[in-house]
C-alpha positions in Angstrom: -61.7 26.5 80.1 -60.0 25.4 76.9 -56.9 24.3 78.9 -59.1 22.2 81.1 -60.7 20.4 78.2 -57.2 20.0 76.6 -56.2 18.3 79.8 -59.3 16.1 79.8 -58.7 15.1 76.2 -55.1 14.3 77.1 -56.4 12.1 79.9 -58.8 10.4 77.4 -55.9 9.7 75.0 -53.8 8.3 77.9 -56.6 6.0 79.0 -57.2 4.8 75.5 -53.5 4.2 74.9 -53.2 2.3 78.2 -56.3 0.2 77.3 -54.9 -0.7 73.9 -51.6 -1.7 75.3 -53.2 -3.8 78.0 -55.6 -5.6 75.7 -53.0 -6.1 72.9 -50.4 -7.3 75.5 -52.9 -9.8 76.9 -53.7 -11.1 73.4 -50.0 -11.6 72.6 -49.4 -13.2 76.0 -52.3 -15.6 75.5 -51.4 -16.7 72.0 -47.6 -16.8 72.4 -47.1 -17.8 76.0 -50.5 -19.3 76.9 -50.8 -16.9 79.9 -52.1 -13.4 80.6 -52.2 -10.6 83.0 -55.6 -10.8 84.8 -55.3 -7.2 86.2 -55.1 -5.8 82.7 -58.5 -7.2 81.8 -60.1 -5.5 84.7 -58.2 -2.3 84.4 -59.1 -2.1 80.7 -62.8 -2.4 81.5 -62.5 0.3 84.1 -60.7 2.6 81.6 -63.4 1.9 79.0 -66.0 3.1 81.5 -64.1 6.2 82.2 -63.4 6.9 78.5 -67.1 6.6 77.8 -68.3 8.9 80.6 -65.6 11.5 80.3 -65.9 11.4 76.6 -69.6 12.2 76.9 -68.7 15.5 78.6 -66.3 16.4 75.9 -68.9 15.5 73.2 -71.5 17.6 75.0 -69.1 20.6 74.9 -68.2 20.1 71.2 -71.9 19.5 70.2 -71.0 16.1 68.7 -73.7 14.0 70.3 -76.1 12.4 67.9 -79.2 14.3 67.2 -82.1 14.6 64.9 -82.9 18.0 63.5 -85.7 17.3 61.0 -88.3 19.1 63.1 -86.1 21.8 64.5 -84.8 22.9 61.1 -88.2 24.0 59.9 -89.0 26.0 63.1 -88.6 29.7 63.6 -86.0 31.0 66.0 -88.6 31.1 68.8 -89.6 27.5 68.1 -85.9 26.5 68.1 -85.5 28.2 71.4 -88.5 26.4 72.9 -87.0 23.1 71.7 -83.6 24.0 73.1 -85.2 24.9 76.5 -87.1 21.6 76.6 -84.1 19.6 75.5 -81.7 21.2 78.0 -84.3 20.8 80.7 -84.6 17.1 80.0 -80.8 16.8 80.0 -80.7 18.5 83.4 -83.4 16.1 84.8 -81.4 13.1 83.5 -78.2 14.5 85.1 -80.0 15.0 88.4 -81.3 11.4 88.3 -77.8 10.1 87.5 -76.3 12.1 90.4 -79.0 11.0 92.8 -78.7 7.3 91.8 -74.9 7.4 92.2 -75.2 9.2 95.5 -77.6 6.5 96.8 -75.3 3.7 95.7 -72.1 5.5 96.9 -71.8 3.5 100.1 -72.4 0.2 98.5 -69.9 1.0 95.7 -67.3 2.3 98.2 -67.4 -0.9 100.3 -67.5 -3.3 97.3 -64.2 -4.3 95.9 -63.3 -5.2 92.4 -62.6 -8.9 92.1 -59.0 -8.8 90.9 -57.5 -5.3 91.6 -59.5 -5.0 94.9 -60.0 -1.3 94.4 -63.3 0.1 95.6 -66.0 0.0 92.9 -66.7 3.7 93.6 -63.6 4.3 91.4 -65.5 2.8 88.5 -69.0 4.2 89.1 -67.9 7.4 90.7 -67.0 8.8 87.2 -70.8 9.5 87.0 -70.3 12.3 89.4 -67.9 14.0 87.0 -69.9 13.2 83.9 -73.3 14.2 85.1 -71.9 17.4 86.7 -70.0 18.4 83.6 -72.9 17.7 81.2 -75.4 19.3 83.7 -73.3 22.5 84.0 -73.0 22.7 80.2 -76.8 22.2 79.9 -77.5 24.8 82.6 -75.3 27.4 80.9 -76.9 26.7 77.5 -80.4 26.8 79.1 -79.6 30.2 80.7 -78.4 31.6 77.4 -81.5 30.3 75.7 -83.9 31.8 78.3 -82.1 35.2 78.4 -82.0 35.4 74.5 -78.2 35.3 74.4 -77.9 32.1 72.4 -76.7 32.2 68.8 -78.6 30.6 66.0 -75.8 28.1 65.3 -76.1 26.9 68.9 -79.8 26.1 68.4 -78.8 23.5 65.8 -75.8 21.6 67.2 -75.7 19.0 64.4 -73.1 19.0 61.7 -74.4 19.6 58.3 -74.8 16.6 56.0 -73.4 17.0 52.5 -76.5 15.5 51.1 -79.1 17.8 52.7 -79.0 21.5 52.0 -79.6 23.7 55.1 -83.0 25.4 55.4 -82.5 29.1 54.9 -84.4 31.9 56.7 -86.3 32.7 53.4 -87.4 29.1 52.9 -88.5 29.0 56.6 -90.6 32.2 56.1 -92.2 30.7 53.0 -93.5 27.7 54.9 
């Protein structure tokens, strides 16, 4: 699994590098030669969409999405598990909605061509299949671990600690 995510991160790095080269190249061409490569504008936008959606899967795996833990920090383990189950269930519902919406639009996107590159727009919007599936599988696995009691305490709080706020200890939680 780690090799798969290393390959995904390499793909993200390649897409970002290609996007930077295309945009920078176009800027230079516009200011120096008063011209540009129209295809690079469209491809850089497509790459940006792919970076965003694929990056969301990687961020989900790493636990680096934004979150707010003010309430969850003060809860007992059982309360944290309940919040985890609710959160992961909501994530699964959102992933299902994204998959369904993409599926319903699939034919339209497959038959609509991008204006410059003339590639089917499903190559742009189809990344939602990968993103929603990846995030959904991660949420499903975490939900299963939470329901079966196999989840670790550090997984219940997937937010990196702030240097300004001291973490709530089990003793402090018991006193409240």
